[in-house]
C-alpha positions as CSV (number, residue, x, y, z in Angstrom):
1,M,-4.8,-2.1,34.1
2,K,-2.6,-5.0,33.0
3,T,0.9,-4.5,31.7
4,T,2.0,-6.3,28.5
5,F,4.9,-6.3,26.2
6,R,5.0,-7.0,22.5
7,W,7.1,-10.0,21.7
8,Y,8.0,-11.4,18.2
9,G,8.8,-15.0,19.2
10,E,11.9,-17.0,19.8
11,G,14.5,-16.5,17.1
12,N,12.6,-13.4,15.8
13,D,13.2,-10.9,18.6
14,T,16.2,-9.4,20.3
15,V,14.3,-9.4,23.6
16,T,13.8,-12.6,25.5
17,L,10.9,-13.8,27.7
18,E,13.5,-14.0,30.5
19,Q,14.0,-10.3,30.2
20,I,10.4,-9.4,29.8
21,R,9.3,-11.2,32.9
22,Q,11.7,-9.1,35.0
23,I,9.9,-5.8,34.1
24,P,7.9,-4.8,37.2
25,S,4.1,-5.2,36.8
26,M,4.4,-7.5,33.7
27,T,1.6,-9.9,33.1
28,G,1.9,-11.1,29.5
29,V,3.2,-10.9,26.0
30,V,1.4,-9.4,23.0
31,W,2.2,-11.8,20.2
32,A,1.3,-13.1,16.7
33,L,2.2,-15.9,14.3
34,H,4.3,-13.5,12.1
35,D,5.2,-16.1,9.5
36,L,1.6,-16.7,8.5
37,A,0.3,-14.7,5.6
38,A,-2.8,-12.6,6.0
39,G,-5.9,-14.8,5.4
40,E,-4.3,-18.1,6.6
41,V,-6.0,-20.0,9.5
42,W,-4.0,-20.0,12.7
43,P,-3.5,-23.6,13.7
44,E,-4.3,-24.6,17.3
45,A,-1.0,-26.4,17.7
46,R,1.0,-23.2,16.9
47,I,-1.1,-21.2,19.3
48,A,-0.6,-23.8,22.0
49,A,3.1,-23.8,21.5
50,V,3.4,-20.0,22.1
51,K,1.2,-20.3,25.2
52,A,3.5,-23.0,26.5
53,Q,6.6,-20.8,25.9
54,A,5.1,-17.9,27.7
55,A,3.8,-19.9,30.6
56,Q,7.3,-21.1,31.4
57,Y,8.0,-17.5,32.5
58,G,4.7,-16.9,34.2
59,L,3.4,-14.8,31.2
60,N,0.0,-15.1,29.5
61,I,-0.8,-14.7,25.9
62,D,-4.2,-12.9,26.4
63,V,-3.5,-10.3,23.7
64,V,-2.8,-11.0,20.0
65,E,-1.5,-8.3,17.6
66,S,-2.3,-8.8,14.9
67,V,-4.5,-11.3,13.1
68,N,-4.0,-9.4,9.8
69,V,-7.0,-8.7,7.5
70,H,-6.6,-9.8,4.0
71,E,-6.8,-7.1,1.3
72,A,-9.7,-8.9,-0.4
73,I,-11.8,-8.0,2.7
74,K,-10.7,-4.4,2.7
75,L,-11.4,-4.2,-1.1
76,G,-14.7,-6.1,-0.8
77,T,-13.9,-8.5,-3.7
78,P,-15.8,-11.9,-3.9
79,E,-12.7,-13.7,-2.5
80,R,-13.4,-12.0,0.9
81,E,-16.0,-14.6,1.8
82,Q,-13.4,-17.4,2.2
83,Y,-10.9,-15.1,4.0
84,I,-13.7,-14.1,6.4
85,E,-14.4,-17.8,7.2
86,N,-10.7,-18.3,7.7
87,Y,-10.6,-15.3,10.1
88,K,-13.5,-16.8,12.1
89,E,-11.8,-20.1,12.4
90,S,-8.6,-18.4,13.7
91,L,-10.7,-16.6,16.3
92,R,-12.2,-19.9,17.5
93,N,-8.8,-21.5,17.7
94,L,-7.5,-18.5,19.7
95,G,-10.4,-18.5,22.0
96,K,-9.9,-22.2,22.9
97,H,-6.4,-21.2,24.3
98,G,-7.6,-18.2,26.3
99,V,-6.9,-15.3,24.0
100,K,-9.1,-12.4,25.2
101,V,-8.2,-9.5,22.8
102,V,-7.3,-9.4,19.1
103,C,-5.8,-6.1,17.8
104,Y,-6.1,-5.6,14.1
105,N,-6.1,-2.8,11.6
106,F,-7.9,-1.8,8.4
107,M,-5.2,0.2,6.7
108,P,-5.0,-0.3,3.0
109,V,-1.7,-1.5,1.4
110,F,0.6,-0.1,4.2
111,D,0.4,-0.6,7.9
112,W,2.3,2.1,9.9
113,M,4.5,4.5,8.0
114,R,7.8,6.2,8.8
115,T,10.4,7.6,6.6
116,D,13.4,7.0,9.0
117,L,13.7,4.1,11.4
118,F,16.8,5.4,13.3
119,H,16.6,9.2,13.2
120,P,19.3,10.8,15.4
121,M,18.2,12.7,18.5
122,A,20.0,15.4,20.4
123,D,21.0,13.1,23.3
124,G,22.5,10.4,21.0
125,A,19.4,8.1,21.0
126,T,17.7,7.3,17.7
127,A,14.0,6.9,17.1
128,L,11.3,6.4,14.4
129,F,10.7,9.6,12.4
130,Y,8.2,10.8,9.9
131,D,9.3,13.4,7.4
132,A,6.3,15.0,5.8
133,S,8.2,16.7,3.0
134,A,9.9,13.4,2.1
135,M,6.5,11.8,1.5
136,E,5.5,14.4,-1.1
137,G,5.7,12.9,-4.6
138,L,7.6,9.9,-3.3
139,D,7.5,6.6,-5.1
140,P,6.1,4.1,-2.5
141,K,8.4,1.4,-3.8
142,A,11.4,3.6,-3.3
143,L,10.3,4.3,0.3
144,V,9.7,0.6,1.0
145,K,13.2,-0.2,-0.2
146,S,14.9,2.4,1.8
147,V,13.0,1.6,5.0
148,E,13.6,-2.1,4.7
149,E,17.3,-1.6,4.0
150,G,17.5,0.4,7.3
151,S,15.8,-2.2,9.4
152,N,18.8,-4.0,10.9
153,G,17.9,-7.0,8.8
154,L,14.8,-7.6,11.0
155,T,11.3,-7.9,9.6
156,L,9.0,-4.9,10.1
157,P,5.8,-5.7,12.0
158,G,2.7,-5.0,9.8
159,W,4.7,-4.7,6.6
160,E,3.4,-8.0,5.0
161,P,5.8,-9.1,2.2
162,E,2.9,-10.5,0.2
163,R,1.4,-7.1,0.0
164,L,4.5,-5.1,-0.6
165,A,5.5,-7.4,-3.4
166,H,2.4,-6.3,-5.3
167,L,2.3,-2.6,-4.7
168,D,1.4,-1.5,-8.3
169,K,-1.5,-4.0,-8.4
170,L,-2.8,-3.0,-5.0
171,F,-2.6,0.8,-5.7
172,D,-4.6,0.2,-8.9
173,A,-7.2,-1.8,-7.0
174,Y,-7.7,1.0,-4.5
175,K,-8.1,3.8,-7.1
176,S,-11.8,3.2,-7.2
177,V,-12.2,2.7,-3.4
178,S,-13.4,5.7,-1.4
179,E,-13.4,6.1,2.3
180,D,-17.2,5.4,2.3
181,D,-16.4,2.2,0.3
182,L,-13.8,1.2,2.9
183,R,-16.2,1.8,5.7
184,R,-18.9,-0.4,4.2
185,N,-16.3,-3.2,3.8
186,L,-15.3,-2.8,7.4
187,K,-18.9,-3.0,8.5
188,Y,-19.4,-6.1,6.4
189,F,-16.4,-7.7,8.0
190,L,-17.4,-6.8,11.5
191,E,-21.0,-8.0,11.1
192,A,-19.6,-11.3,9.9
193,I,-17.0,-11.9,12.6
194,I,-18.3,-10.2,15.8
195,P,-20.8,-13.1,16.5
196,T,-17.9,-15.5,16.4
197,A,-15.7,-13.3,18.6
198,E,-18.5,-13.1,21.1
199,Q,-18.8,-16.9,21.2
200,A,-15.0,-17.3,21.5
201,G,-14.8,-14.7,24.4
202,I,-12.7,-12.4,22.3
203,K,-12.8,-8.6,22.1
204,M,-11.7,-7.3,18.7
205,A,-9.8,-4.0,19.0
206,I,-9.2,-2.0,15.8
207,H,-5.9,0.0,15.7
208,P,-6.0,3.6,14.4
209,D,-4.3,4.5,11.1
210,D,-0.7,5.4,11.7
211,P,-0.3,8.3,10.8
212,P,-3.9,9.4,11.1
213,F,-4.2,10.9,7.6
214,S,-4.1,9.6,4.1
215,I,-0.7,8.6,2.6
216,F,-0.2,8.1,-1.1
217,G,-3.8,9.0,-1.7
218,L,-5.1,5.8,0.0
219,P,-8.4,5.9,2.0
220,R,-8.0,5.9,5.8
221,I,-11.1,5.5,8.1
222,V,-9.7,5.2,11.6
223,K,-8.2,8.6,12.1
224,N,-10.1,10.6,14.6
225,Y,-13.0,10.8,17.1
226,A,-15.7,10.7,14.5
227,D,-14.2,7.6,12.9
228,L,-13.8,5.7,16.1
229,K,-17.4,6.5,17.1
230,A,-18.7,5.4,13.7
231,I,-16.8,2.1,14.0
232,L,-18.2,1.3,17.4
233,E,-21.7,2.0,16.1
234,M,-21.3,-0.4,13.1
235,V,-21.9,-3.3,15.5
236,D,-23.0,-2.6,19.0
237,S,-21.2,-5.3,21.0
238,P,-18.5,-5.3,23.7
239,S,-16.6,-7.5,21.2
240,N,-16.3,-4.6,18.8
241,G,-13.7,-2.4,20.4
242,L,-10.7,-0.2,20.0
243,T,-7.0,-0.3,20.4
244,L,-6.6,3.3,21.6
245,C,-3.0,4.2,20.4
246,S,-1.8,7.6,21.6
247,G,1.2,7.6,19.2
248,A,-0.9,6.7,16.1
249,L,-3.6,9.3,16.8
250,G,-1.2,11.9,18.2
251,P,0.3,13.4,15.0
252,N,-3.1,15.1,14.5
253,P,-3.2,17.8,17.2
254,D,-7.0,17.9,17.0
255,N,-7.2,14.4,18.4
256,D,-8.1,14.7,22.1
257,L,-6.9,11.4,23.6
258,V,-8.2,12.2,27.1
259,Q,-11.7,12.8,25.7
260,M,-11.6,9.6,23.7
261,I,-10.7,7.6,26.8
262,H,-13.5,9.1,28.8
263,D,-16.1,8.6,26.0
264,F,-15.0,5.2,24.7
265,H,-13.5,3.5,27.8
266,D,-16.0,0.8,27.9
267,R,-15.0,-0.3,24.4
268,I,-11.2,0.0,24.8
269,P,-9.9,-3.5,25.7
270,F,-6.3,-2.6,24.7
271,A,-4.2,0.6,24.9
272,H,-1.0,1.6,23.3
273,I,0.7,4.3,25.3
274,R,3.6,6.3,23.9
275,N,4.7,9.9,23.1
276,I,5.5,11.7,20.0
277,K,6.8,15.2,19.3
278,R,5.1,17.1,16.5
279,F,6.7,19.8,14.4
280,P,5.0,22.7,12.7
281,N,5.9,21.4,9.2
282,G,4.0,18.2,9.8
283,D,7.1,16.0,10.8
284,F,6.9,14.0,14.0
285,I,9.4,11.9,16.0
286,E,8.8,9.3,18.7
287,T,10.2,10.3,22.1
288,S,10.5,9.0,25.6
289,H,7.2,8.5,27.4
290,M,7.7,11.6,29.6
291,S,5.1,14.2,29.0
292,S,7.7,17.0,28.9
293,D,9.6,15.3,26.1
294,G,6.8,15.2,23.6
295,S,3.6,16.8,22.3
296,L,1.3,14.4,24.3
297,D,0.6,14.7,28.0
298,I,1.1,11.0,28.8
299,A,0.6,11.7,32.5
300,A,-2.9,13.0,31.7
301,I,-3.6,10.1,29.4
302,V,-2.7,7.6,32.1
303,R,-4.7,9.6,34.7
304,A,-7.7,9.4,32.4
305,Y,-7.4,5.6,32.3
306,H,-7.3,5.6,36.0
307,D,-10.4,7.9,36.3
308,V,-12.5,5.6,34.2
309,G,-11.4,2.5,36.1
310,F,-9.6,0.9,33.1
311,K,-9.1,-2.7,33.7
312,G,-7.9,-3.7,30.2
313,Y,-4.4,-4.3,28.8
314,Y,-1.8,-1.8,27.8
315,R,1.6,-1.9,26.3
316,P,4.3,0.8,26.1
317,D,4.2,0.5,22.4
318,H,7.3,1.9,20.6
319,G,10.5,3.1,22.3
320,R,13.7,4.9,21.3
321,H,17.0,3.0,20.7
322,I,19.2,3.8,23.6
323,W,22.4,2.7,25.3
324,G,23.7,1.2,22.1
325,E,21.0,-1.4,21.9
326,Q,20.8,-3.2,18.5
327,C,17.1,-4.1,18.1
328,R,14.1,-4.2,15.9
329,P,13.2,-0.6,15.0
330,G,11.1,0.8,17.8
331,Y,11.1,-2.5,19.8
332,G,14.1,-2.6,22.0
333,L,14.0,-3.6,25.6
334,Y,15.5,-0.6,27.4
335,D,13.3,2.4,26.5
336,R,10.0,0.4,26.5
337,A,10.9,-0.9,30.0
338,L,11.6,2.8,31.1
339,G,8.2,3.7,29.5
340,I,6.4,1.1,31.6
341,M,8.1,2.5,34.8
342,Y,6.9,6.0,33.9
343,I,3.4,4.8,33.2
344,Q,3.3,2.8,36.4
345,G,4.7,5.7,38.4
346,V,1.8,7.9,37.2
347,W,-0.7,5.1,37.9
348,D,0.7,4.6,41.4
349,M,0.3,8.3,42.2
350,C,-3.3,8.2,41.0
351,E,-4.0,5.2,43.2
352,K,-2.5,7.0,46.2
353,A,-4.6,10.1,45.4
354,A,-7.7,8.0,45.3
355,R,-7.0,6.7,48.7
356,G,-6.3,10.1,50.0
357,Q,-2.6,9.4,50.5
358,A,-1.1,11.8,47.9
């Protein structure tokens, strides 16, 4: 499998390409044009510029995360037709420059959700934290304000300003949208774009809902095994795939990540590997990658990828904030690099065992 690292671009990230390339096993950056609003066409010149930046350090730009889906597409309004055409044009442009995987999500209004970006841990580190009781009866606008104020002044990936500026309007629009409605709108979108993705040599990889349950009463349709299976069946194509994120699916103890890997591996072009610790009251916190530190057996997850002969891309996803690092919440250098070394250590042992050397 190919190691990648999420990078937010020059001037928009505390981690540099120089540092990323020094992580053992590194092959490329997972990137996006974060300043473009959902629905805008990604210009070829901008794509080429990022490719040139990465190439200076021997890194590829094979994986994009994310080409965000406009709310009109999720809502199924007439305006979706133009935004779908724009999306297809972006895929064509990305394909021309060698992009092979596009991670995206179909979460209404909010992307990922946490209540605390720098929750203290017993060892002095801090990490992203979800307080279930704090979410009960909470005004979404109040949560957005408190989270943004705690973001170290850095933008939050997936939290599109144009969406968050119109929360009341969006919540009203989703009042009449059921999970079945949202599934139909996703199917419509996939049926429209997958032929273009195939022609461009791109595999679309939908990211699970994070967390994998409804928040603020909004519909969520990428939460569990049945949801993932249904999405793959919407369009039977290698270009209709999954970003299997252990940390997003992990808060639900019924989600068997190892089983998902075995059953869906030929449709998983991209994997997010990270650990979380669940608490009985529904809270969860992001931990180190070590299996013993969280509720997920990361060693078993990596072993499952090895067992199925996974040749796709992975990234260590989020990390804790350690050793005094001042960074984008969840996206510092140190703990994600440690995560890669843990993952690669497990992978190396699997390789040795396969050769009879363990």
